[in-house]
DRENNU-377625 format. One record per residue: x negated, y, z of N, C-alpha, C in turn. Coordinates in pm, whole numbers, plus 50000, padded with zeros to 5 digits. Layout:
N
XYZXYZXYZ
...
# end
This chain:
545
720795858369724719885847369755720485833869721
721435833669627722035820969587720945811269543
721045798669592720165787769552718725789669597
718475798869689717105801169734716775792969857
717775791669951717505784870076717885770070069
717065761670135717395747470147716635741770264
717045729570307716375723070420716915728070552
716055728170655716425732670790716135747570802
717165755170831717055769670832717195774970975
716275783571015716355790671141716405805571108
717515811871136717665826171108717075833871226
716145843071202715535850571312716465861271369
716205865471490716985876271550716625889871488
715375890771441714905903371386714365901271245
714795909771152714315908971014712885914571006
712165911370895710785916370880710685931570889
711755938270855711705952870861711995958471000
712215949171097712435953371235713875954771275
714795953871178716215954871211716725941971275
717685943471366718315931971429719285925471332
719245912371323720165905071236721515903871305
722525910571252723855910471315724915904071227
724575900571102725575894771012724925885370913
725675875670868725285866970757726185870770642
725605875470535726365881470427727165871770343
727975877370258728835869470170727995860470080
728325847470082727655837769996726185835670027
725745839170150724315838970182723665825470157
724345814670189723775801370169724655792970076
725485799570003726395792469914725625785069806
726005772969782725395765069674726175767769547
725475772869442726155776669319725895766969205
724805759569209724495750469098723985737369152
723775727469064723405714169108721915712669141
721075721969098719655720669128718995734369137
717985734869219717215747069231716285747969110
715625759069096714805760968977713725750168964
713215744869077712185734569071712755720569082
714095719169077714745706069081715175701669218
714845708769323715255705169459716725708769480
717515699669538718935702869560719065715769640
719835725269591719935738569652720905738969769
720645732069875721525732269991720725730770117
721325733970230720625733370358721165721670439
720315715970524720705704370604721015708370748
720495719770795720845724870928720595739870930
721285746671022721105760971035721235764971181
720335773471226720395778771361720665793771351
721775797871411722195811871403721795818871533
721135830071526720695836971648721865843171724
721625846071851722665851571939723005865971903
722275871671809722535885571770723625886971665
723975875971598724915876571486726345878471536
727055887971478728445890671513729435887271402
728935886171278729855883971167729235874271067
730085865271015729695856170907730605859170790
730035862670677730785867470563731455856570481
732235860770383732965851670295732025841770227
732455829070223731755818570147730295816870188
729945820870309728535820570350727915806770341
728675796270372728135782670369728955773670277
729585779670181730405772070087729545762370007
730055749969992729405739369913728115734169973
727815737270100726615731870164726905717570210
726805708470117727305694970144726375686370229
725145690870256724265683470345724305688770488
725045699370510725165705370642726245697770719
725865690370825726815681470894727275686571029
726455694371098726865699971227726695715071222
727555721971297727495736571291727965742271424
727215751971475727585758871599727795773671570
728955778471610729245792771601728925798971736
727885807271744727485812971873728585821471935
728485823172067729485830972139729505845572095
728395850072034728325864171992729125867071866
729395856771785730105858871659731555862671687
732005873771631733355878771654734255877671532
733645875771413734435875671291733855865971189
734745858371126734365849271018735265852370899
734675853270782735425857070663736155845470597
736535847370471737265837370394736325826670341
736825814570331736155803670257734755800670307
734445803870433733075802570483732555788370474
733405778470504732955764570509733595755970399
734135762070298734805754470192733875743970131
734375731470129733685720470062732275718170116
732055721770243730765718770305730785704470358
729625699870405729555686270461729705685970611
730105697070671730185697970818731245688370872
730815679870966731745670471030732045674271174
731095681171238731255684871379731045699871395
732025706671452731965721071469732085724571617
731155732771667731205737671804731365752871801
732435757671859732645772071874732375775072021
731255781572049730775782872185731765790372276
731675787072406732545793272507732255808172520
733305816072520733215830272549734615835872567
734715847072635736005853472654736375862472537
735425864872446735695873372330736355865072219
737515869172168738195861372064737385860871934
737655850671855737055849171722738135851971618
737895861971533738835865371426738395858171299
739335851271235738985843471116739865847670999
739285846370878740025849370757740665836970699
741295838570584741955827370518740985818970439
741465807470389740635798670308740875801070161
740605790870078740775792269934742235792769896
743115788169985744555789069961745135798770063
746165805870025746715816270111747315810670239
747685797770241748305792270360747345782970436
746065783470404745085775270474743985784470527
743695783070658742655791370716741285784870703
740285791970750738885788670722738505774470765
739075769470875738725755970919739525745370845
740705749270800741515739770726740925736070593
740065744670538739475741870407738055736370418
737605733370541736315726570559736555711770536
736245706970419736785694270369736215681770433
735155682870517734605670970582734735671570733
735275682370786735295684870930736225675071002
735695667971105736485658271181736625661671328
735585667771388735595670171532735305684771561
736175690871644736035705171674736095707271824
735175715571873735255720672010735485735672000
736615740372053736945754672049736785760272188
735795768972205735505774272337736045788272360
736905793172270737415806772281738725807972206
739415818972226740625821572149740265823972003
741105819071913740905821071769742125828571715
741855839571645742925847871593742845848771442
743775842471368743785843771222744215857771179
743635862571069744015875771016745165874770918
745545862670880746595860770780747905866970826
748605873170734749915878970764751025868570750
750645856370713751645845970690751865837070813
751355841870929751575834671054751035820371048
749875818770988749285805470978748365802771095
748315790071138747425786171246746015784071195
745025784871282743625783671239743295770071178
744055759671215743775746271162744955740871081
745875749471048747065745270974746675738270844
747315726870819747115718870698745715712870687
744895713670793743555707570787743695692770751
742905688270657743085674870602742145664470661
741155668670741740155658970787739925658870937
740395669071011740115669871154740905659371230
740205651371310740855640771389740865643771538
739895651971586739795654471729739535669271755
740295674971850740105688971889740075689772041
739095696972094739015699572238738975714672258
739835719472347739855733772380739165735772514
738135744272515737335746372634738015754972739
737355756672854737975763272970738215778272955
737635784672853737815799172837738925802672738
739525792672678740635795172585741855799372666
742515810072623743695815072696745005812872621
744915810172490746145808372413745885800272287
746945793772242746945787472110747825795972019
747875792371891748625800071794749855792371745
750845799871702751935793571630751335786471509
751785774071483751285766071371749805762671387
749325761671511747905758971536747375747471451
748085736171450747695724471370748865719771283
749735728471248750955724771175750625716371051
751265704771044751125695570931749695691270903
748915690071010747585683970997747805668871009
747715661870899748175647970891747225637770952
745995641970989745035632071040744635634471185
745015645571244744635648271383745185637271474
744315631671559744715620571645744705624271793
743715632271832743535634971974743405649872000
744195654772095744155668772136743895669072286
742825676072324742455676972465742315691672503
743125696272598743095710172641742535710672783
741315716072795740655716772925740995729573001
741425739672929741635752772989742885753273077
742715758473197743855760773286744385775073274
743965781873165744495795273139745625794873036
745755783672968746805782372866748125778972935
749135787072911750435784772974751515780772875
751255782672743752275780172642751725771372531
752475761072493752235753972368753175760372267
752635767972170753495776272086754375768371989
755265775671929756195770071832755455763171719
755825750571694755285742571583753775741371586
753185742671705751725742171717751155729171663
751785717971695751335704871647752465697671573
753385705271521754505699371450754075691871325
754725680671302754495672271183753045667671170
752395665771285751065659371286751305644371298
751505637771187752025624071186751055613771240
749755617071252748785607571304748465609971451
749015620671508748685624371646749115613371743
748145608771825748395597771918748345601872064
747405610872097747185613972239747015628972258
747705634372359747585648472395747365649272546
746335656672585746045658972726746325673672757
747345675972841747755689472875747205693373013
746825706073031746315710473161747435713173261
747035714973386748005717573493748385732373497
748525738373381748885752573374750015755073276
750395745073200751425746873097752775749473162
753395760473122754705764273174755795762273068
755445765172941756435764672834755935756472716
756775747572668756525740372543757605745272447
757205752972347758165759872264758805750872158
759725756572082760495749171982759575741771885
759905729171861759235720871759757735719571780
757265721571904755825721171930755185707971886
755925696871903755415683671863756425676671769
757155684471695758185678971607757625668471512
758265656871508757925646171416756465641771423
755935641971544754645635371568754975620671597
755245613271491755855600071510754895589071551
753645592771584752725583171646752285587671784
752865598471834752485603671965753055594772075
752175586872135752615577472238751975580172373
751035589572380750355592372505750385607372534
751305611372619751375625172666752085625272800
751515632472896752115633773029752375648473053
753605651673085753945665573114753455669173253
752655679873266752155683773398753285689273485
753075689373616754145693873708754305708973713
753815715873610753955730373601754965734473494
755355724973408756235728173295757625732173345
758135743473294759465747973331760445747573215
759945749973092760855750672976760335742072862
761225734172804760925726172686761905730572578
761375735572466762195741672363762925731772275
763745737072186764525728972094763615720572005
763945707971988763225698571901761745697371937
761375700772060759975700672100759325687072078
760045676272110759505662772093760375654471998
761215660871923762105653471834761305645371733
761625632571723760955623871628759665617871678
759275620671802758055614871858758345600871912
757355592071905757525578671962757565579672115
756635587072172756465588872316756255575472387
755735576372509755565564272588756945558872625
757125545872627758465540372660758985545172795
758065547072892758465551973023758065566573033
759055575473024758775589773015759375596973135
758615606673187759045614073305759175628973274
760315634573310760505649073306760245654173447
759175662073467758805666073603759885674173672
759805674373804760765681873884760735696773852
759605701573800759445715773771760275720473651
760675711273562761375714973439762775720173474
763075732273425764355738773454765245740273331
764665738673210765465740673090764995731672976
765955725572907765705717772787766455723972671
765785725472557766425730872439767195720172362
767905724372262768695715172180767785704872113
768225692472111767555681772038766085679972078
765715684072198764305683772235763725669772242
764575659572260764075645872267764775636572169
765345641872064766045633371967765105623371902
765575610971889764855600371816763465597971872
763335597572004762025595472065761735580972099
762755572772110762515558672140762205555772286
762565564972376762335562772519763195551072568
762605542272648763365531072705763525532372856
762815541872917762995544373060762705559173086
763725566573124763585580873149763775583673297
762815591273353762935595773491762965610873494
764035616473547764115630873573763865632273723
762715637473758762265636973897763195644573991
763165640274118763985646374223763635661074242
764645669474252764435683574279765745690074321
765635700574402766815708274439767195718274331
766265720874236766555730374129767215723174012
768325728373961769045721573852768295722173720
768665713373630768135712973494769205718473400
768855728973325769805735373235769545730373093
770605725873026770475720572890771205729872793
770465734372691771065742872589771745734072484
772975737772449773735730072352774805739072291
775075737272164776145744872098777455737272108
778545744472101779855738072108780075728571990
779385731171878779555722771759778695710171762
777745709371856776855697871863777635685371904
777315674171841777925661371877777065655071987
777305659372110776475654772220775385664872249
774495661472341773465670672386772085665272351
771095670872420769695667472396769435652372406
770225645372486769985631072507770765622172411
771585627872327772505619872246771795609772158
770675613572098769975604272010768555601372055
768325602072188766955601772238766405587872267
767275578072286766815565772350766825553472260
765995543972302765915531072235766495520572329
767275511572277767965501672359767025490272399
767215485172523768035490572631767265500972709
767935511272754767265522272823767865524372962
766985526673059767425530073194767075544673222
767945551473295767755565673325767905567873474
766975575573530767085579973669767195595073669
768255600273730768485614673737768275619073881
767305627873902766975632074038767405646174072
768165652773983768585666574008769875669273935
770535680073969771755684073899771415688273756
772325685373663772165689173523773375697673484
773085709173423774145718273380773985721273232
775065720373156775025722973012775495737172981
774985742572870775315756172829776805757772799
777395747572739778835747372717779385735072788
780685733972793781295723272871781175709872799
780005703972814779745690572761779035682572869
779205669472864778455661072955777025659472905
776035659272993774645658272949774325645472874
775085634872900774845622172831776015618372741
776865627872712778015625372626777565619972491
778155609172448777855602572320776435596572315
775725596472427774365590772427774405576172387
773435572072307773355558272260772225550772331
772445538072355771415528672401771125529172550
771705538572626771505538372772772365527272831
771725518672910772465507672973772655509673123
771705516873187771765518373332771455532873370
772265538373460772035552073509772085551773662
771065558173722771025559473868770885574273902
771715579073992771645592874038770975593074176
769895600874188769115601274310769745609374421
769105609674537769695615674657769825630874654
769165637774559769245652374554770345657374460
770985648474389772065652374298773285656474382
773865667974350775035672674426776325672074347
776225670774213777455670474134777205663673999
778285658273944778285653373807779075663273722
779105661073592779785670073500781015663673439
781945672073399783055667173319782485660573194
782975648773160782495641173044781025637573055
780555635073176779135631773202778605621373105
779335610273088778935599472997780055596272898
780855605672866782015603372781781615596272651
782295585272624782095577372502780655572772481
779985569872591778665563272582778945548272574
778785542772456779265529172429778355518172483
777165521872534776215511672577776045510672728
776505520872802776265521172946776965509473014
776205502273099776755490673168776865492673319
775895499573376775835500673521775635515173564
776465519673657776365533173712776165532073862
775075538273910774755537774053774515551974103
775335556374196775205569874253774705568374397
773435572074420772835570774552773135582874640
773345594274577773485606674653774775606974733
774635610674858775815612674943776205627374948
775675635174850776095649074834777165650474725
777305640374643778295640574536779665637574597
780625646574576781945644774637783045641574536
782735643174406783775641074306783215634274182
784035625374125783775620173991784655628373897
784065637173814784865646673735785695639973626
786555647873568787445642973462786635637473345
787015625573301786395619473184784925616273199
784405616273321782965614673342782425601973277
783135590973292782705578273234783835572473148
784635581073092785745576573010785285570772877
786005560672832785745553872705784315548672695
783765544372809782485537172810782815522372801
782935517572680783525504472656782675492772705
781395494972738780545484172787780345484672938
780915494773004780675496673147781215484873228
780315479173313780675467273389780715469773540
779765477673591779625479173736779465493873772
780185498173877780095511873926779895511474077
778945519274127778715520574271778985534974311
780015537174393780385550474438779855552674579
779235564274606778705566774740779815569774840
779455569774966780445571775073781005585975075
780365595275004780765609275008781895612774910
782245603974819783265606974718784635608374784
785295619674757786665621574809787695623574700
787215624874573788175626874464787625620874335
788495613874264788175608674131789165615074035
788655623873948789515632073863790095624073746
791045630073678791785623473572790895617873462
791175605573422790475599173311789025596073337
788595596273463787175594173494786655580873440
787515570473442787095557273392788125551973290
788755560773218789805556573126789245548073013
789955537372983789625528072875788245521572889
787845519573014786625511673040787055497173060
787425490972949788075477872960787115466472993
785785469173000784835458773041784485459773189
785065469773258784715472173398785175460373484
784205453773550784495441773627784275443373776
783435453373818783125454573960783005469273998
783705473174106783585486474163783225484974311
782125491374351781755491974492782105505974541
783205507074614783675519974665783245521174811
782235529474838781695530774973782415540875062
783285549775008784005558875097784905551075194
784875554975321785725548475421787185551975395
787425564675362788785568975327788935568275176
789945561575124790105560474979790165574274913
789345576774812789395589774743790735591774674
791165604374665792345607374586792015605674437
793015602274358792785599474216793715608074130
793185613074019793985620573924794745611473830
795245617073724796025609373628795125600473542
795585588673513794955579573417793485576473450
793135576473577791745573973617791255560473567
792055550173585791635536673548792515530873437
793185539173360794005533973250793115526173153
793565514273117792805505873027791875496173097
791645498073227790835488773306791705476773345
791175464773333791895452673369791875451373522
792915456273587792925456573733793145442873795
793535433173713793645419573765792275412673768
791415416073676790095409673670789025417573744
789165430673752788145439173813788175437873965
787015434774024786905433374170786575446774233
787315450374338787095462874410786605459474550
785355463474579784765461074711784785473974792
785285473174915785475485074999784795482875133
784565493675211783885492175340784685483775439
783965477775531784595469875635785515478875718
786745474375737787725482075812788595491075727
788325491775597789095500575509790005492975413
790055479875427790775471675331792245475675321
792925476975433794345480175430794605494075375
793685503475403793845517075352793785517175199
792865509675142792765509074995793965501974935
794455491675003795605484374953796875492974952
796865503575035798045512175042797865525174965
796635528174923796345541174861796795541574716
797375552874672797765554174532796595550974439
796895544574329795945540274225795095528574273
794435529774388793575518874435794395506174463
795605507974507796435496374541796815488174417
796585493674298796915486474175795915475174144
794765475274211793785464574190794225451974264
794135440574197794575427874255793525422274351
792245424074318791175417974397790425428874474
790905431274599790255440974686789645433274803
788345434774821787645427474928786785436975009
786595433475137785705441075222784245437175196
783365447175197781935444475187781405440975325
780575430575330779965426775457778965437375503
778285443675407777295453975438777495465675342
777075477575384777145489175297775775494975264
774755490975342773415496175321772385485475351
771335484975270770275475175290769495478375418
769085468075487768255469675606766845474275566
766185481675653764825486275623763875474375623
763015473275521762125461675512761085461275624
760625449275653759485447175741758385440675660
757195439675717756075434075642755165425975733
754565415575677753555407675746752365405775653
751185404175711749975402075632749665387275626
749555381775506749265367575487748185365975381
746995361775424745895358975332745595370675237
745555382575294745205394175213746365400075135
747565394675154748745399875084749735405175187
750345416575157751395421975241752715416375192
753365408475276754625401875239755805409675297
756765413075209757915420775253759065411475289
759825415475392760995408075435762135417975462
763355412975453764515421675478765655413275532
766345418575633767485411375690768645410475591
768695420075496769695419275388769195409575282
770005400075245769565389575153769645394275007
768835387774924768855389574777768595404074735
767675410474805767335424274770766145424574674
765965436174612764755438874533763915448974609
762625445974625761725455074696761055464474595
761015477174630760365487274546759245493474629
758005492274583756895496974667755935505774587
755245514174661754155522274608752985521174705
751775521974654750625521574743749565531274694
748805536474788747695545374756746425539374812
745345540674733744065535174774743045546374765
742255548774869741335560174866740285558774757
739845570374711738805570474609737465566274669
736595561474584735255557974627734435570374654
733195568374685732305579574711730875575974683
729965584974712728545582474693727775590374798
726555586574821725735593374920724325587974920
723585590975024722215586375038722025580475177
721075571175192720815564875320720645549975306
720355543275418720115528875412721305520675456
722475527175479723675519375508724905527575471
726055520975463727315527575434728415520575514
729255528275579730365522675656731495518975562
731955506675570733065501875486734355503775565
734965515175546736225518275615737205523575510
738305516975494739295521075395740685520375458
741545529775421742935529475466743855529075344
744685519075337745645517575228747045520675284
747765529575217749125532875259750125526675162
751085519275216752115512575136753485517275183
754325521875089755715525175122756625515875044
757735511875107758625502075044760065504575088
761005502474994762415502475031763095490874957
764285487275003765005475974946766295480774880
766695473974772767945477274704768675464574667
769995465874657770825454874608772095460874551
772525455474440773725460474375774905460574471
775575471974480776735473274567776425479574701
775125480374737774745486074866773885498374845
773925507274944773015518574942771595513774969
770635520574910769235516874932768865518275079
767915510175120767465510775259766645523275284
766395526175411765415536375446764035531375405
763125540675387761775537275344760925533275465
760205522275451759225518175553757835521475502
756975526275590755605529975554754645521975639
753635516275574752635508175643751245513275609
750395513875709749005517675689748105506075728
747265501975636746345490975661744935496775667
744295495475780742935500375797741975488575793
741045489075698740095478175677738705483275714
738055476975811736715481175851735755469475842
734495472675822733465462275810733015457175945
732475445375947731945439376069730815429776036
730505420776128729385411576110729835397576071
731135395576048731625382176020732375381575888
731755386675781732385386175650732545371675607
733735367975567734045354075536734015350975387
733425359775305733315356775162734595359875088
734945351574991736055354174900737375350874968
737805359975059739015357375137740265357175050
740345366674954741585367874877741615359074753
740565351274731740585341574622740505347374483
739955359774470739885365774336738565362874266
737705354774331736445351074267735335361174288
735625371874365734635382374388734575385174538
733365386474590733195390774728732975405774727
733965413374775733855427874773734605433674891
734835446974889735465453575003736855448175032
737525443074929738875437574951738845425475044
737685418875055737585406975138737185410175282
736815422675306736395426475441737625430475519
738165421275592739425423775663739295419475809
738215423475874737985419376012738955426176108
739235438776081740175446076166741275451776077
742455446876090743575451776009744675456276104
745005468976094746055474576179747245478176093
748375472476123749595475676048750525483576139
750795495676100751655504376180752915507676101
754055502776145755315505776077755905518376137
756295527476051756875539976099757885545175999
758825553276047759815559075956759125569175868
# end
């Protein structure tokens, strides 16, 4: 039937002979020439496929350049080769179903059926797609025109090389909570990829899953991820402030190389983070990950596959803070990190600064040691000749190994110790070599207090020159029916104070309850709008631990 059909086509469920239509044959609507016998362009502008069809044959809609939208019904189980080659389809919907769709290859052996649809830009995939190619190609591999892909709730898996080297894909949205793995090289070398939305079901991101997606700036790892493979995000721009969830237990080699992160948070957890690294590697996963200046917060223990420090040779990190759940550091933790300036250890579970932990950190200026430290191993701060301030919070001077502070200017470096411990430090081996030893007036910031002033919560602290760190939650809105609505909102604010040289304060929590009344005073907060924020007739502030 080449060149016979054109215009808007509706395929019936039943043929004139009474048989059920279950397949669209090879080349059924393929355009073979430039004009039909009567001069009408031999192509179709739309097609409706009945729910009875299970198979679409090779080249069935090839060269249908007026066909712009296409829906593959949930009943279709198989699509042949070159089905949509050089068609005009821009939007493709693959209907939701639990039955997988098997697809053949395209006009090239390494391009599948969707990759050779030369006008396709937007795809909705409502089911698993299984390529028949023996070359391990993804269904959209090398696609040259697709910019947006959405995976529906019935999809259970993606494929290796799902979108490998698709140079124009920009947005990936995964709605399915059945997908647990982002496969190897699934979106690797997608140089235009900007945004990825992952579901709360992803457990594993395999090797090179987003390798060299150098425009990927919007992706949030869900709190279900446990493993991130080698080079998974290598070469990605990523958001400047990036968080590794507490759930992550393993990082592969080079997983974040050349990402340009300027603020990394490894969330608090009692479960350690394991980093894979070879003995021949020059540093670990973090060695080339950051853009200067970068701050890092470590909220859990980190263990390397071989005896290397997790930040050994890392470039561009200027500040490191260890959270309260960290129990140990590693030998050579920051060995030869030339940019690190400030080290702050908040955890009172850490008892030792290991050998070479911060050795040859030539820019290191300030170190804060928690009260729990009882030993500083050999070479821990060797050749840190820029070190100017040490806040040693242990009441009893820690024992020191060999060459702990060799190369440190002990005449210029100020050593601050707890009140009542001055003479002990002046007499203790190694510590007594410092010329400027002073007692700290305080060792911990006071817990903040708060007052309400003109719609603003003002923080105060008995410890001077502190920085306040706060978080707040605001309830979601709602909807309903009726002739009135009660304006009642509760805002929760938590705050703590910090200052260099002191332990962080305890957290203060405040609840502000705002209820409506009959004496609304208009634009109370001065924002130019009269709204719920201005209704502050009854405000209750309850401070609690």
